[in-house]
C-alpha positions in Angstrom: 0.1 0.1 0.1 0.9 3.3 -0.6 3.4 5.0 2.2 1.0 8.1 2.2 0.3 9.3 5.9 -3.1 10.0 5.2 -4.8 6.5 3.6 -8.2 6.9 2.3 -11.2 4.8 3.0 -13.5 4.1 0.0 -17.2 4.2 0.7 -18.1 4.3 -2.5 -16.6 1.1 -4.6 -18.1 -1.4 -6.7 -17.6 -5.0 -7.9 -19.3 -7.2 -10.7 -19.4 -10.8 -11.1 -19.6 -12.7 -14.7 -23.2 -14.6 -13.0 -24.3 -10.9 -12.3 -23.5 -9.2 -15.6 -25.2 -12.5 -17.8 -28.1 -11.7 -15.5 -28.5 -8.0 -16.0 -27.6 -8.8 -19.6 -30.6 -11.4 -20.0 -32.8 -9.0 -18.2 -31.9 -6.1 -21.3 -29.2 -4.3 -19.5 -26.6 -4.7 -22.2 -25.5 -0.9 -22.0 -26.6 -0.4 -18.1 -27.7 3.1 -17.5 -27.1 4.5 -21.2 -23.4 3.4 -20.5 -21.2 1.7 -23.4 -20.7 -1.6 -21.3 -20.0 -3.4 -18.5 -16.9 -2.7 -16.5 -14.0 -5.4 -15.6 -13.5 -5.9 -11.7 -11.1 -8.2 -9.8 -9.5 -8.4 -6.6 -6.3 -8.2 -7.7 -7.1 -5.1 -10.2 -8.8 -3.4 -7.2 -6.2 -3.6 -4.7 -3.4 -2.6 -7.3 -5.6 0.7 -8.0 -5.9 1.1 -3.9 -2.3 0.4 -3.2 -1.1 2.8 -6.0 -3.5 5.7 -4.6 -3.2 4.9 -1.1 -6.6 3.6 -0.1 -6.6 1.5 3.2 -10.0 0.1 2.7 -12.9 -0.1 0.2 -16.4 -0.7 1.1 -17.7 -3.1 -2.1 -21.3 -2.9 -3.2 -23.6 -3.6 -6.4 -24.4 -0.5 -8.3 -27.1 0.1 -10.6 -29.1 -1.7 -12.1 -29.4 -3.5 -9.0 -30.1 -7.1 -8.6 -34.2 -6.8 -9.2 -34.9 -7.6 -12.8 -38.9 -8.2 -12.4 -38.7 -11.6 -10.9 -38.8 -11.9 -7.0 -37.3 -15.3 -6.6 -34.4 -14.6 -9.3 -33.7 -11.2 -7.4 -33.2 -13.1 -4.2 -31.1 -15.6 -5.5 -29.1 -12.9 -7.6 -28.7 -11.0 -4.0 -27.6 -13.8 -2.0 -25.2 -14.9 -4.5 -23.5 -11.6 -4.9 -23.5 -11.0 -0.9 -21.5 -14.3 -0.3 -19.2 -13.4 -3.4 -18.5 -10.0 -1.6 -18.0 -11.6 1.8 -15.6 -13.9 0.4 -13.5 -11.2 -0.9 -13.7 -9.3 2.4 -12.4 -12.8 4.3 -9.6 -13.5 1.7 -8.2 -9.7 2.3 -8.8 -8.7 6.0 -8.6 -4.9 6.3 -8.8 -4.2 2.8 -12.8 -4.5 2.0 -15.6 -4.2 3.5 -19.5 -5.0 2.1 -22.7 -3.4 1.7 -25.1 -5.7 1.0 -27.0 -6.0 -2.2 -31.1 -6.3 -1.2 -33.9 -7.3 -3.7 -36.0 -4.3 -3.4 -38.9 -3.6 -4.2 -39.3 -7.0 -2.7 -39.9 -6.5 1.0 -39.8 -10.2 2.5 -36.9 -11.1 0.4 -35.0 -7.7 1.3 -35.7 -8.4 5.1 -34.3 -12.1 4.9 -31.6 -10.8 3.0 -31.0 -8.1 5.7 -30.9 -10.6 8.3 -28.4 -12.8 6.5 -25.8 -10.4 5.2 -25.8 -8.6 8.6 -26.0 -11.6 11.0 -24.4 -14.5 9.0 -22.0 -12.5 6.8 -20.9 -9.8 8.7 -21.6 -7.2 6.0 -21.0 -3.3 7.1 -24.5 -1.9 6.0 -26.7 -2.5 3.1 -26.6 -0.7 -0.4 -29.9 0.2 -2.3 -31.0 2.4 -5.3 -32.5 5.8 -5.3 -35.6 4.1 -7.1 -36.8 0.5 -7.2 -38.6 0.1 -10.6 -39.8 3.7 -10.4 -41.0 3.6 -6.7 -38.9 6.0 -5.1 -37.8 5.4 -1.1 -40.4 7.4 0.3 -43.3 5.3 -0.3 -44.9 3.7 2.8 -44.4 0.1 0.9 -40.5 0.5 2.3 -41.7 1.4 5.9 -40.8 -2.3 7.7 -37.3 -2.0 5.7 -36.6 1.1 7.3 -38.0 -0.1 10.5 -35.7 -2.8 10.7 -32.7 -0.7 9.4 -33.4 1.8 12.0 -33.5 -1.1 14.8 -30.2 -2.1 13.7 -28.7 1.5 13.4 -27.6 0.4 9.8 -25.4 2.2 7.3 -27.6 2.4 4.3 -25.8 3.4 1.2 -28.0 5.2 -1.7 -26.6 4.4 -5.0 -28.0 6.5 -8.1 -30.0 4.5 -10.9 -31.9 5.8 -13.6 -35.0 7.4 -13.1 -38.6 6.4 -14.6 -38.7 7.0 -18.5 -34.8 7.3 -18.5 -34.6 6.8 -22.1 -36.8 9.6 -22.7 -35.4 12.1 -20.8 -31.9 11.2 -21.1 -31.6 12.4 -25.0 -29.1 9.6 -25.4 -26.6 10.9 -23.2 -25.2 8.3 -20.5 -27.3 8.8 -17.4 -24.9 8.8 -14.8 -23.8 12.2 -16.1 -26.8 14.3 -15.4 -29.7 11.8 -14.3 -27.9 10.2 -11.4 -27.1 13.4 -10.1 -31.1 14.4 -10.5 -32.3 11.2 -9.0 -30.0 11.3 -5.7 -31.9 15.0 -5.5 -35.0 13.2 -6.3 -34.9 10.4 -3.8 -33.5 12.2 -0.8 -36.3 15.1 -0.9 -38.7 12.3 -1.0 -37.2 10.6 2.0 -37.5 14.2 3.3 -41.4 14.8 2.4 -42.3 11.5 4.0 -40.5 12.0 7.4 -38.6 9.0 6.7 -35.0 10.6 8.0 -36.7 12.0 11.2 -39.0 8.6 12.0 -36.0 6.4 11.5 -33.1 8.6 12.8 -31.3 5.5 13.8 -30.2 4.6 10.2 -27.0 6.1 8.8 -28.1 7.4 5.5 -25.2 7.8 2.8 -25.7 9.8 -0.5 -23.2 9.8 -3.0 -21.7 12.3 -5.5 -22.0 15.0 -2.6 -25.8 14.5 -2.7 -26.0 15.2 -6.3 -27.8 18.5 -7.2 -29.3 18.4 -3.5 -27.0 21.2 -1.7 -28.1 23.7 -4.7 -31.8 22.9 -4.1 -31.9 22.8 -0.4 -33.1 26.5 0.2 -35.7 26.0 -2.7 -36.9 22.8 -0.9 -37.4 24.6 2.4 -39.4 27.5 0.6 -41.7 24.8 -0.9 -41.8 22.8 2.7 -42.8 26.2 4.4 -44.9 28.5 2.0 -47.1 25.7 0.2 -47.2 22.7 2.8 -50.6 22.4 5.2 -48.7 21.3 8.2 -45.6 23.2 9.0 -42.5 21.3 9.2 -40.1 20.3 11.9 -36.5 21.3 11.3 -35.4 23.3 8.5 -34.1 21.3 5.5 -30.3 22.2 6.1 -30.9 20.7 9.4 -31.9 17.5 8.4 -29.6 17.2 5.5 -26.7 17.7 7.8 -27.6 14.4 9.5 -27.0 12.7 6.6 -23.5 11.3 5.0 -22.1 12.4 1.4 -19.4 11.0 -0.3 -17.4 12.8 -2.8 -17.1 10.7 -5.6 -17.2 12.1 -9.2 -16.0 15.8 -9.5 -15.7 17.2 -5.8 -13.4 19.9 -6.9 -13.4 23.1 -7.6 -17.2 23.4 -7.5 -19.1 20.3 -6.0 -17.6 20.0 -2.4 -17.7 23.8 -1.8 -21.2 24.1 -2.9 -21.9 21.2 -0.1 -20.1 23.0 2.6 -22.1 26.0 2.1 -25.3 24.1 2.2 -24.9 21.8 4.8 -21.3 21.8 6.1 -18.8 18.8 5.9 -19.2 17.1 9.1 -19.9 14.1 7.6 -18.1 13.9 4.3 -16.6 10.7 3.4 -14.4 9.9 0.1 -15.6 7.9 -2.7 -14.2 6.8 -5.9 -17.1 4.8 -7.9 -14.6 2.6 -9.1 -14.6 0.0 -11.1 -17.8 2.1 -13.1 -15.0 4.8 -12.7 -12.0 3.8 -14.7 -8.4 3.4 -12.9 -7.4 6.5 -14.7 -9.9 8.5 -13.7 -10.0 7.6 -10.2 -6.2 8.4 -9.9 -7.0 11.8 -11.3 -9.6 12.7 -9.1 -7.8 11.7 -6.3 -4.9 13.8 -7.4 -7.5 16.6 -7.6 -8.5 16.2 -4.0 -4.8 16.2 -2.9 -4.5 19.4 -4.8 -7.3 21.1 -3.0 -6.1 20.8 0.4 -6.3 23.9 2.3 -3.0 25.5 3.6 -3.2 25.1 7.8 -6.1 22.9 7.7 -6.1 19.0 7.8 -6.2 17.3 4.6 -9.4 15.9 2.8 -7.5 12.5 3.4 -7.5 12.9 7.3 -10.8 14.4 7.3 -12.6 12.1 5.0 -10.8 9.0 6.8 -11.9 10.3 10.2 -15.6 10.6 9.3 -15.2 7.3 7.5 -14.2 5.6 11.0 -16.9 7.2 12.9 -19.7 5.7 10.0 -18.2 2.4 10.3 -16.7 2.1 13.7 -15.7 -1.6 13.0 -13.2 -0.8 10.7 -9.6 -1.7 11.7 -7.1 1.3 12.2 
């Protein structure tokens, strides 16, 4: 591993398996979310990138399009398979990887079973979900049993963006991660906010990606609509609720995104994310170089800040 005095902890790292890609392709995801194709991934390649860039630990998760392709039974089987695979990688490389388990939403019973298995048997560090499941957003009361169980456990919930409904019509041929993922992150968080989920299930450690997408830019506008047009006045202000969430800095954090997040909700819960393997190695290295170059004189480095926050978020990580 790099001799950097400030090793990073990557809370936003992905993996794929041959079986997972085959299942997604069979369901029509040859070009997932409008991307050119599927990335390659192996523990060896991932570790090589981590060593080169000074990443101590990466939290593995399955990214969009998730594991549910329309059939509950098949989704349960696929979730179990990828979770057991990731748990094997964690065991094979102690301290280098963690795991955020896939769950087959919108299947409630299957997801509850997988939460129990992943957290109690496999020892996963939390769960990973998409911003919507087949167009059903996370504030829907359908999901209340999931939030109640995760709240009871005080679980970490990593919310990874996916394509919104009617994505092909609104993305005008562009890869959806470029724009639509950032909008869907804000849409999903706003849905949870208006549904009162953040307040009702305050024991969940929610993690949103890419600096919250466009959410920091809209926090004041969301607050306006919560107060000026709502029948019932909300409790805590929007910015105060959002300060209770965690945000990673995957993507293009500087020079604009992280300053916007800081101005809106502060940086007390900012963590590092690479988005590898969907972000190629060269782009990850360039992103980290940009983060290191953005360090502010006389203040802790972004590595120190984000790693400290990640250890607070995941207290079970080895020092």
